KEVODO-472880 format. One record per residue: y, z, x of N, C-alpha, C, CB in turn. Coordinates in steps of 0.05 Angstrom, whole numbers, padded with zeros to 5 digits, always signed. Glycine has a CB too. Example, Ala and Ser with C-alpha at 12.3 -4.5 7.8 and 13.67 -1.06 7.14 Angstrom:
2
-00114+00156+00264-00090+00156+00246-00066+00156+00264-00089+00181+00226
-00045+00142+00257-00021+00143+00273+00001+00157+00258-00012+00114+00282
This chain:
296
+02056+01571+02192+02040+01567+02167+02036+01538+02161+02053+01582+02143
+02013+01531+02150+02008+01503+02142+02027+01495+02120+01979+01499+02134
+02037+01472+02121+02055+01463+02101+02040+01448+02079+02077+01445+02112
+02052+01449+02056+02040+01436+02032+02040+01405+02035+02054+01444+02007
+02018+01392+02030+02018+01362+02032+02036+01350+02011+01990+01352+02030
+02045+01326+02016+02062+01312+01996+02046+01306+01971+02073+01286+02008
+02058+01313+01949+02045+01308+01923+02065+01296+01904+02033+01334+01911
+02056+01282+01883+02075+01273+01863+02088+01297+01850+02060+01255+01842
+02114+01295+01844+02128+01317+01832+02118+01322+01803+02158+01312+01831
+02117+01348+01796+02111+01355+01768+02137+01356+01753+02095+01382+01767
+02137+01343+01730+02162+01342+01714+02169+01370+01704+02159+01323+01691
+02194+01377+01707+02204+01403+01697+02227+01398+01678+02213+01421+01720
+02224+01407+01653+02246+01403+01634+02266+01425+01636+02234+01402+01605
+02291+01419+01634+02312+01439+01636+02333+01434+01615+02324+01440+01664
+02345+01456+01604+02366+01453+01585+02394+01455+01598+02364+01473+01563
+02395+01455+01624+02420+01458+01638+02423+01438+01661+02424+01487+01648
+02448+01431+01668+02452+01414+01690+02459+01430+01715+02475+01394+01684
+02453+01455+01715+02459+01472+01738+02444+01463+01763+02452+01502+01732
+02455+01468+01787+02442+01461+01812+02416+01476+01814+02460+01466+01836
+02397+01466+01830+02371+01479+01834+02374+01507+01844+02353+01463+01852
+02354+01524+01838+02354+01551+01849+02362+01572+01829+02372+01553+01873
+02350+01595+01830+02357+01616+01811+02386+01624+01814+02339+01640+01814
+02399+01630+01792+02426+01640+01792+02426+01667+01779+02446+01620+01777
+02444+01684+01788+02445+01711+01778+02471+01714+01761+02445+01731+01800
+02468+01729+01739+02491+01734+01722+02515+01744+01739+02484+01755+01701
+02539+01736+01732+02562+01741+01748+02568+01771+01751+02586+01727+01737
+02556+01788+01734+02562+01816+01735+02544+01831+01755+02559+01828+01708
+02528+01818+01770+02510+01832+01788+02505+01816+01813+02483+01838+01775
+02500+01831+01835+02493+01818+01861+02464+01819+01865+02508+01832+01884
+02449+01832+01848+02420+01834+01852+02405+01811+01839+02409+01861+01841
+02380+01807+01846+02364+01786+01835+02347+01796+01812+02346+01773+01856
+02345+01781+01791+02327+01788+01769+02305+01768+01770+02343+01787+01741
+02280+01777+01771+02257+01760+01773+02241+01763+01747+02239+01768+01798
+02232+01740+01736+02220+01740+01710+02194+01724+01711+02239+01729+01688
+02172+01735+01700+02148+01720+01701+02126+01731+01682+02137+01719+01729
+02101+01725+01689+02078+01732+01673+02056+01743+01692+02067+01707+01657
+02034+01751+01680+02012+01760+01696+01992+01738+01702+01997+01783+01682
+01989+01730+01727+01970+01709+01734+01980+01681+01727+01944+01714+01722
+01963+01662+01732+01969+01634+01724+01945+01619+01715+01982+01620+01748
+01922+01632+01714+01897+01619+01704+01889+01631+01678+01874+01621+01725
+01895+01617+01656+01889+01627+01629+01884+01603+01611+01912+01646+01619
+01860+01601+01600+01852+01578+01585+01873+01570+01563+01826+01583+01572
+01882+01588+01546+01901+01580+01525+01927+01567+01535+01908+01603+01507
+01935+01574+01560+01959+01562+01571+01956+01532+01576+01967+01576+01597
+01931+01523+01577+01926+01494+01582+01931+01477+01558+01897+01490+01592
+01937+01490+01535+01944+01474+01511+01973+01480+01502+01925+01480+01489
+01986+01501+01513+02013+01507+01504+02033+01512+01526+02012+01531+01486
+02025+01509+01551+02043+01514+01573+02041+01492+01595+02038+01541+01586
+02017+01488+01605+02012+01468+01625+02012+01440+01613+01986+01474+01640
+02022+01420+01627+02021+01393+01617+01992+01384+01614+02035+01373+01636
+01987+01367+01594+01960+01357+01589+01949+01343+01614+01959+01338+01564
+01925+01349+01621+01912+01335+01644+01919+01346+01671+01919+01307+01643
+01936+01367+01672+01943+01379+01698+01918+01390+01711+01965+01400+01695
+01912+01383+01736+01889+01394+01749+01892+01425+01752+01885+01381+01777
+01870+01439+01749+01872+01468+01751+01882+01477+01778+01844+01481+01747
+01877+01461+01799+01886+01468+01826+01917+01467+01828+01874+01449+01846
+01930+01455+01808+01960+01453+01810+01974+01471+01790+01968+01424+01805
+01959+01489+01778+01971+01507+01758+01991+01526+01770+01950+01522+01743
+01986+01537+01793+02005+01554+01806+02030+01539+01813+01993+01568+01831
+02026+01515+01824+02049+01498+01832+02067+01493+01808+02039+01471+01843
+02055+01488+01784+02071+01483+01760+02084+01508+01750+02053+01471+01738
+02069+01530+01747+02079+01555+01736+02102+01566+01753+02057+01576+01734
+02101+01563+01779+02122+01574+01796+02148+01558+01795+02112+01574+01825
+02147+01535+01781+02172+01520+01777+02183+01523+01748+02166+01490+01783
+02169+01539+01732+02180+01545+01706+02189+01574+01705+02158+01540+01684
+02178+01591+01723+02184+01620+01724+02195+01626+01751+02158+01636+01717
+02202+01652+01756+02212+01659+01782+02194+01680+01795+02240+01669+01780
+02173+01690+01781+02155+01710+01793+02129+01710+01778+02168+01738+01792
+02108+01720+01791+02082+01724+01779+02070+01750+01789+02062+01700+01785
+02059+01765+01771+02044+01789+01779+02014+01781+01782+02047+01813+01758
+02003+01787+01805+01975+01779+01811+01957+01802+01804+01973+01770+01841
+01937+01796+01787+01918+01816+01779+01893+01816+01796+01911+01812+01749
+01886+01792+01807+01861+01789+01822+01859+01808+01846+01859+01761+01831
+01882+01815+01858+01882+01833+01881+01874+01861+01873+01909+01833+01894
+01874+01867+01848+01866+01894+01838+01835+01896+01839+01876+01899+01809
+01822+01874+01833+01793+01874+01830+01777+01869+01856+01785+01855+01809
+01790+01854+01874+01775+01847+01899+01794+01841+01922+01757+01824+01893
+01782+01840+01946+01798+01835+01970+01799+01805+01975+01785+01850+01994
+01823+01795+01977+01827+01766+01983+01830+01762+02013+01851+01755+01969
+01828+01738+02021+01831+01731+02050+01859+01721+02055+01810+01710+02058
+01868+01723+02081+01895+01714+02087+01901+01685+02079+01900+01716+02117
+01880+01668+02080+01884+01640+02073+01893+01637+02044+01858+01624+02077
+01884+01655+02026+01893+01653+01998+01923+01659+01996+01877+01673+01981
+01932+01680+02009+01961+01686+02008+01978+01664+02020+01966+01713+02022
+01967+01653+02042+01982+01631+02055+01984+01607+02036+01968+01623+02082
+01962+01601+02022+01962+01579+02003+01982+01583+01981+01933+01575+01991
+01983+01607+01970+02003+01613+01949+02031+01610+01960+01999+01642+01938
+02035+01619+01984+02062+01616+01996+02070+01586+01997+02062+01628+02025
+02051+01569+02005+02058+01541+02010+02060+01525+01985+02038+01529+02028
+02049+01535+01963+02049+01520+01938+02073+01526+01920+02024+01525+01923
+02090+01545+01928+02111+01555+01910+02138+01551+01923+02106+01585+01904
+02160+01551+01906+02187+01547+01917+02195+01570+01935+02207+01545+01894
+02215+01565+01952+02223+01584+01972+02232+01611+01960+02246+01573+01988
+02243+01611+01936+02254+01636+01925+02235+01648+01904+02281+01630+01912
+02211+01639+01903+02191+01650+01884+02180+01676+01896+02168+01630+01879
+02172+01695+01878+02163+01721+01886+02136+01728+01873+02184+01743+01880
+02118+01740+01888+02093+01750+01878+02093+01781+01878+02068+01739+01894
+02087+01793+01856+02081+01822+01855+02051+01824+01857+02093+01837+01830
+02041+01842+01873+02012+01845+01876+02002+01872+01866+02004+01842+01906
+01982+01871+01848+01969+01896+01840+01950+01904+01862+01954+01893+01813
+01954+01928+01872+01938+01938+01895+01910+01944+01886+01951+01963+01907
+01892+01946+01905+01864+01951+01900+01859+01975+01883+01849+01953+01927
+01841+01972+01863+01833+01994+01846+01818+02015+01861+01816+01984+01823
+01807+02008+01884+01792+02028+01900+01810+02049+01912+01776+02014+01922
+01836+02043+01913+01855+02062+01923+01864+02082+01901+01879+02048+01935
+01865+02072+01876+01877+02088+01855+01857+02100+01835+01896+02072+01839
+01834+02087+01832+01813+02097+01813+01794+02117+01827+01798+02074+01801
+01805+02140+01835+01789+02159+01849+01798+02187+01841+01791+02155+01879
+01780+02206+01844+01786+02234+01836+01807+02247+01855+01761+02251+01835
+01803+02242+01881+01821+02254+01901+01838+02232+01914+01806+02270+01923
+01863+02230+01906+01880+02209+01916+01886+02212+01946+01906+02208+01900
+01886+02236+01955+01891+02241+01984+01871+02228+02002+01892+02271+01989
+01848+02220+01991+01827+02207+02007+01828+02176+02005+01800+02217+01998
+01850+02166+01996+01852+02137+01991+01862+02121+02016+01871+02131+01968
+01866+02135+02038+01878+02121+02061+01864+02096+02070+01879+02140+02084
+01837+02097+02072+01822+02074+02082+01825+02050+02063+01793+02081+02085
+01824+02055+02036+01827+02034+02017+01856+02022+02017+01821+02044+01988
+01875+02039+02021+01903+02030+02022+01907+02012+02046+01923+02054+02024
+01897+02021+02069+01899+02005+02094+01885+01978+02091+01888+02020+02118
+01861+01978+02079+01846+01953+02076+01861+01933+02059+01818+01959+02063
+01874+01943+02037+01889+01925+02021+01914+01914+02035+01898+01939+01995
+01929+01932+02047+01954+01924+02060+01949+01905+02083+01970+01948+02069
+01927+01909+02097+01921+01892+02120+01903+01868+02113+01907+01909+02141
+01900+01862+02087+01883+01840+02079+01896+01812+02082+01875+01843+02050
+01921+01812+02090+01935+01786+02093+01959+01782+02076+01915+01764+02088
+01968+01803+02062+01990+01800+02043+02016+01792+02057+01995+01826+02028
+02018+01798+02083+02042+01790+02098+02045+01760+02101+02043+01804+02125
+02023+01745+02095+02025+01716+02096+02044+01705+02075+01997+01704+02092
+02050+01722+02055+02069+01713+02034+02098+01713+02044+02067+01731+02009
+02103+01726+02067+02129+01727+02078+02149+01739+02058+02138+01700+02086
+02172+01727+02056+02193+01738+02038+02186+01733+02008+02220+01725+02045
+02164+01720+02003+02155+01717+01975+02139+01741+01965+02139+01692+01972
+02134+01760+01983+02120+01785+01976+02139+01803+01961+02108+01799+02001
+02133+01808+01935+02149+01826+01919+02137+01854+01920+02151+01816+01890
+02143+01871+01901+02132+01898+01901+02102+01898+01899+02144+01913+01878
+02090+01919+01910+02061+01925+01907+02059+01946+01885+02049+01935+01934
+02042+01940+01865+02039+01958+01842+02013+01973+01845+02039+01941+01816
+02015+01999+01845+01992+02017+01846+01987+02027+01818+01996+02041+01867
+01967+02016+01804+01962+02022+01776+01940+02043+01773+01955+01997+01761
+01946+02064+01758+01927+02086+01754+01915+02084+01726+01941+02113+01758
+01890+02095+01724+01876+02095+01699+01890+02113+01679+01847+02103+01703
+01888+02107+01653+01901+02123+01632+01893+02153+01633+01896+02112+01605
+01869+02158+01643+01860+02186+01644+01868+02201+01669+01830+02186+01642
+01882+02188+01688+01889+02201+01713+01913+02220+01707+01897+02180+01734
+01908+02246+01711+01927+02266+01705+01944+02272+01730+01914+02293+01696
+01970+02278+01726+01988+02284+01748+01981+02311+01760+02017+02284+01739
+01974+02311+01786+01970+02335+01802+01989+02332+01826+01940+02339+01810
+02010+02347+01826+02032+02343+01845+02023+02342+01874+02052+02364+01842
+02008+02361+01885+02000+02360+01913+01984+02336+01920+01985+02385+01921
+01965+02329+01903+01948+02306+01909+01964+02280+01906+01924+02305+01890
+01981+02278+01886+01996+02253+01883+02016+02250+01906+02012+02254+01856
+02028+02272+01915+02046+02270+01938+02030+02261+01963+02060+02296+01944
+02006+02271+01966+01990+02262+01989+01985+02232+01988+01963+02277+01990
+01981+02221+01964+01977+02192+01961+02002+02177+01968+01968+02186+01932
+02025+02186+01958+02050+02172+01964+02056+02172+01994+02074+02186+01949
+02049+02194+02007+02053+02196+02036+02036+02176+02052+02048+02224+02046
+02015+02166+02039+01997+02147+02053+02007+02118+02051+01969+02148+02041
+02026+02113+02033+02035+02085+02029+02052+02076+02053+02051+02083+02003
+02044+02055+02066+02060+02046+02089+02086+02033+02081+02043+02025+02105
+02106+02036+02098+02132+02025+02093+02136+01997+02102+02153+02043+02106
+02118+01987+02119+02120+01959+02129+02093+01949+02138+02141+01957+02152
+02091+01923+02139+02067+01910+02150+02076+01885+02166+02047+01901+02128
+02068+01883+02191+02076+01861+02208+02106+01858+02209+02063+01835+02199
+02120+01880+02210+02150+01880+02211+02164+01874+02185+02158+01860+02231
+02149+01871+02164+02160+01865+02138+02160+01890+02120+02145+01842+02124
+02184+01897+02109+02186+01921+02092+02169+01918+02067+02215+01926+02085
+02157+01939+02058+02141+01939+02034+02155+01956+02013+02112+01950+02039
+02154+01946+01988+02165+01961+01965+02142+01968+01947+02187+01943+01950
+02141+01994+01940+02119+02004+01924+02128+02013+01896+02106+02028+01938
+02110+02007+01876+02114+02014+01849+02089+02028+01839+02122+01989+01831
+02092+02049+01823+02068+02062+01812+02068+02058+01782+02067+02092+01819
+02045+02051+01771+02042+02048+01742+02025+02072+01732+02028+02020+01735
+02038+02093+01723+02025+02117+01715+02021+02116+01685+02040+02143+01724
+01997+02124+01675+01990+02118+01648+01980+02143+01633+01969+02097+01646
+01988+02167+01642+01981+02192+01629+02007+02207+01624+01960+02209+01645
+02009+02220+01600+02034+02233+01593+02041+02256+01611+02031+02243+01564
+02022+02267+01627+02027+02289+01645+02048+02281+01667+02002+02298+01658
+02052+02255+01671+02071+02246+01691+02100+02248+01680+02065+02217+01699
+02103+02253+01654+02129+02254+01642+02141+02282+01647+02128+02248+01612
+02148+02287+01673+02158+02313+01681+02178+02309+01704+02135+02332+01689
+02198+02327+01705+02218+02325+01727+02204+02327+01755+02239+02346+01725
+02182+02342+01756+02168+02345+01782+02158+02318+01792+02145+02365+01780
+02147+02301+01774+02139+02275+01782+02163+02258+01791+02124+02260+01758
+02185+02258+01775+02208+02243+01782+02218+02250+01810+02230+02247+01762
+02219+02276+01816+02228+02285+01842+02211+02274+01865+02230+02315+01843
+02184+02275+01861+02166+02265+01881+02169+02235+01886+02137+02271+01873
+02170+02219+01864+02173+02190+01867+02199+02183+01881+02172+02177+01839
+02220+02198+01874+02246+02192+01888+02246+02200+01917+02269+02207+01873
+02231+02222+01923+02230+02230+01951+02217+02209+01968+02214+02256+01954
+02198+02194+01957+02184+02173+01972+02195+02145+01965+02154+02174+01967
+02217+02144+01950+02229+02118+01943+02210+02099+01930+02242+02105+01967
+02194+02109+01912+02174+02093+01898+02183+02089+01869+02145+02106+01899
+02184+02064+01860+02193+02058+01833+02170+02064+01813+02202+02029+01830
+02178+02068+01788+02158+02073+01766+02159+02051+01746+02164+02100+01753
+02136+02040+01738+02135+02019+01718+02146+02030+01692+02106+02009+01715
+02163+02014+01679+02170+02019+01651+02155+02000+01633+02202+02017+01647
+02143+02009+01612+02130+01991+01593+02140+01998+01565+02100+01994+01595
+02140+01977+01548+02148+01981+01520+02124+01987+01503+02163+01957+01510
+02100+01989+01515+02075+01994+01499+02073+02023+01491+02051+01985+01515
+02067+02027+01466+02064+02055+01455+02040+02069+01467+02062+02054+01425
+02020+02055+01476+01995+02068+01484+01997+02080+01512+01972+02048+01484
+02019+02075+01526+02023+02087+01553+02050+02103+01553+02023+02065+01575
+02053+02122+01571+02078+02135+01573+02101+02115+01578+02078+02156+01596
+02122+02119+01565+02145+02100+01566+02170+02115+01572+02147+02084+01540
+02177+02116+01598+02202+02129+01606+02216+02113+01627+02197+02159+01616
+02242+02109+01624+02257+02090+01640+02272+02103+01663+02276+02075+01623
+02266+02128+01670+02280+02141+01692+02276+02125+01718+02270+02170+01695
+02297+02121+01733+02295+02105+01757+02287+02123+01780+02323+02092+01763
+02267+02114+01795+02257+02130+01817+02257+02115+01844+02229+02140+01811
+02262+02089+01844+02261+02074+01868+02285+02055+01869+02235+02058+01871
+02284+02037+01889+02307+02019+01892+02302+01992+01878+02313+02014+01922
+02280+01989+01863+02276+01966+01846+02270+01976+01818+02253+01948+01857
+02272+01958+01799+02264+01964+01771+02241+01945+01764+02288+01961+01751
+02221+01957+01752+02197+01941+01746+02188+01946+01717+02173+01948+01766
+02191+01926+01700+02184+01929+01672+02162+01910+01664+02209+01924+01654
+02142+01921+01650+02120+01905+01639+02122+01906+01609+02092+01916+01649
+02129+01883+01597+02134+01881+01569+02108+01871+01555+02158+01862+01562
+02096+01888+01539+02069+01884+01530+02066+01881+01499+02052+01906+01539
+02088+01877+01485+02086+01877+01456+02091+01850+01444+02106+01897+01445
+02084+01829+01458+02088+01802+01447+02070+01798+01423+02082+01781+01468
+02080+01782+01404+02066+01778+01378+02057+01749+01376+02084+01785+01354
+02032+01744+01368+02022+01716+01366+02037+01699+01346+01993+01717+01359
+02049+01712+01325+02062+01696+01305+02090+01686+01312+02064+01712+01280
+02100+01695+01335+02127+01686+01345+02123+01667+01368+02144+01711+01353
+02137+01644+01367+02133+01624+01387+02140+01634+01415+02150+01599+01381
+02159+01653+01417+02166+01664+01443+02155+01692+01446+02196+01663+01447
+02137+01701+01429+02125+01727+01432+02142+01750+01423+02118+01731+01461
+02167+01749+01429+02187+01769+01420+02208+01755+01403+02200+01783+01445
+02219+01770+01384+02240+01759+01367+02265+01755+01384+02246+01779+01344
+02283+01737+01375+02307+01731+01390+02323+01756+01396+02324+01711+01375
+02326+01773+01376+02343+01797+01380+02330+01815+01402+02346+01813+01354
+02304+01817+01402+02291+01833+01423+02295+01822+01451+02261+01836+01416
+02293+01795+01453+02297+01783+01479+02326+01786+01488+02291+01753+01478
+02345+01784+01469+02373+01789+01476+02377+01817+01487+02391+01784+01451
+02364+01837+01473+02368+01864+01481+02356+01869+01509+02355+01883+01461
+02332+01857+01514+02320+01861+01541+02336+01847+01562+02291+01850+01540
+02348+01824+01556+02365+01811+01576+02389+01828+01584+02374+01784+01565
+02401+01841+01564+02424+01859+01570+02415+01883+01587+02437+01868+01544
+02391+01894+01580+02381+01916+01597+02376+01907+01625+02355+01927+01585
+02365+01883+01629+02360+01873+01656+02386+01870+01671+02346+01846+01655
+02407+01861+01658+02433+01859+01671+02444+01887+01680+02454+01845+01653
+02441+01906+01662+02450+01933+01669+02434+01944+01693+02446+01952+01644
+02407+01941+01692+02391+01950+01715+02400+01937+01741+02361+01945+01709
+02403+01910+01740+02409+01895+01764+02436+01903+01775+02408+01865+01758
+02454+01911+01758+02481+01919+01767+02481+01948+01778+02501+01917+01745
+02458+01961+01777+02456+01988+01788+02457+02010+01767+02478+01993+01807
+02459+02002+01742+02460+02022+01720+02434+02028+01707+02480+02013+01699
+02435+02042+01685+02410+02049+01670+02417+02045+01640+02401+02078+01676
+02402+02029+01626+02407+02026+01597+02406+02053+01583+02386+02006+01585
+02423+02056+01563+02424+02081+01549+02408+02081+01523+02453+02088+01542
+02393+02059+01518+02378+02057+01493+02347+02057+01498+02385+02032+01478
+02339+02067+01522+02310+02069+01528+02303+02098+01532+02303+02052+01553
+02278+02106+01525+02270+02134+01529+02270+02142+01558+02242+02138+01517
+02280+02166+01563+02280+02176+01591+02278+02206+01590+02305+02166+01606
+02270+02218+01613+02268+02247+01615+02295+02259+01621+02247+02254+01636
+02312+02244+01635+02338+02254+01643+02360+02236+01631+02340+02255+01673
+02384+02247+01631+02407+02230+01622+02411+02208+01643+02432+02248+01619
+02415+02183+01635+02420+02162+01654+02443+02168+01672+02425+02135+01639
+02439+02163+01698+02460+02168+01718+02480+02145+01719+02447+02173+01746
+02502+02150+01732+02522+02130+01735+02511+02107+01753+02548+02141+01748
+02524+02084+01750+02515+02061+01765+02515+02066+01795+02532+02036+01759
+02495+02056+01809+02494+02058+01838+02494+02029+01850+02468+02074+01848
+02480+02026+01872+02479+01999+01885+02463+01980+01867+02467+02000+01913
+02469+01954+01868+02453+01934+01853+02423+01936+01861+02464+01906+01858
+02406+01929+01842+02377+01930+01847+02364+01904+01841+02365+01953+01830
+02342+01899+01854+02324+01877+01846+02309+01887+01821+02304+01869+01869
+02307+01869+01802+02294+01875+01776+02271+01855+01772+02314+01874+01752
+02248+01866+01764+02224+01850+01759+02216+01854+01730+02201+01857+01778
+02216+01833+01714+02209+01834+01686+02184+01816+01682+02232+01825+01667
+02162+01828+01672+02138+01812+01668+02130+01814+01638+02115+01822+01686
+02125+01791+01626+02114+01790+01599+02084+01788+01603+02126+01765+01582
+02070+01808+01595+02042+01811+01603+02027+01826+01581+02040+01826+01630
+02002+01819+01577+01985+01832+01557+01996+01825+01529+01985+01863+01561
+01989+01840+01509+01997+01833+01482+01985+01805+01475+02028+01833+01479
+02001+01789+01461+01994+01761+01456+01998+01745+01481+02010+01749+01431
+01979+01745+01499+01983+01733+01526+01989+01704+01524+01959+01738+01543
+01979+01690+01503+01984+01662+01501+02014+01655+01498+01969+01650+01477
+02030+01675+01489+02059+01671+01486+02075+01679+01510+02068+01687+01462
+02062+01690+01530+02077+01701+01553+02094+01681+01568+02057+01713+01573
+02084+01656+01574+02102+01638+01588+02127+01630+01572+02087+01613+01595
+02124+01626+01546+02146+01619+01529+02166+01642+01528+02137+01612+01500
+02156+01667+01527+02174+01690+01527+02190+01692+01553+02158+01716+01523
+02176+01688+01576+02190+01689+01601+02211+01667+01605+02169+01687+01624
+02204+01643+01596+02223+01621+01598+02248+01625+01580+02210+01594+01591
+02243+01636+01556+02265+01642+01538+02283+01663+01550+02255+01650+01510
+02270+01682+01563+02285+01704+01576+02302+01694+01599+02266+01726+01586
+02291+01676+01615+02306+01664+01637+02331+01649+01627+02289+01645+01653
+02327+01635+01604+02349+01620+01592+02372+01639+01585+02340+01604+01568
+02365+01662+01573+02385+01681+01565+02401+01692+01589+02372+01704+01550
+02387+01694+01611+02400+01705+01635+02416+01683+01651+02380+01717+01653
+02413+01658+01643+02425+01636+01657+02412+01631+01684+02455+01643+01662
+02386+01638+01686+02371+01634+01711+02355+01608+01709+02353+01658+01717
+02357+01592+01730+02343+01566+01730+02322+01566+01752+02363+01543+01734
+02296+01565+01746+02276+01564+01767+02280+01539+01785+02248+01564+01755
+02272+01542+01810+02274+01519+01828+02253+01498+01821+02270+01529+01858
+02261+01473+01818+02241+01452+01811+02224+01444+01835+02256+01428+01799
């Protein structure tokens, strides 16, 4: 892969003298990744990015304040391998991208017919991200109803690897018909995780179905400098620790009783939607609570 040219360093402020690189809470062996959706957003140029920062360096800067980003652009169109390679080269070694998969695979009446769209997305060059490739998120429209045979046919189409690299899949289901033990059993059979969201407008159940945890926190408020109140951030930080240690928080809605702790898990927490202008501040405050320091 082409290496990034030498550039002047972007200043990164830190409240700790810890050595570079993300650190994980001592109670878990898993990694907790925290970020926002995308990195190109006009309001962030006045409250997140340094004044005068070229737009071409916004990913470089954001990836040194956060530890992950969920990419929305891959949902709307097909990117080229050179784009993924560029993202890889502009970000720290331990940074992670979650990719929203193509809408052409999920926004269809018969999911069993999505094979060609799934293949086109997976073979579009995402393997250029290497170990920076995080979970792939397959997001469904709010009106998509759970039909077990068709949904299982879709899950069976999801590839387990690309170019020798293992793939981790997450589904973002947005209709209440998915809130059933039959759905949970299917997702677990195919080791596919389910998005948890705190938004009231979508189904919100925290049952674990895969080997990663993926939470999209969407209730940030414009009147709070960090989007969420301190107590709420504290509570979410504790839940992230429990998830990462292999457990399940007992204060979130679920269809089943939380099971006993299992193996540690990778956890992905994204502050996204809601008062989007507050998302970077929320993510950075969250990282501070976890004692995680992004790589400068």
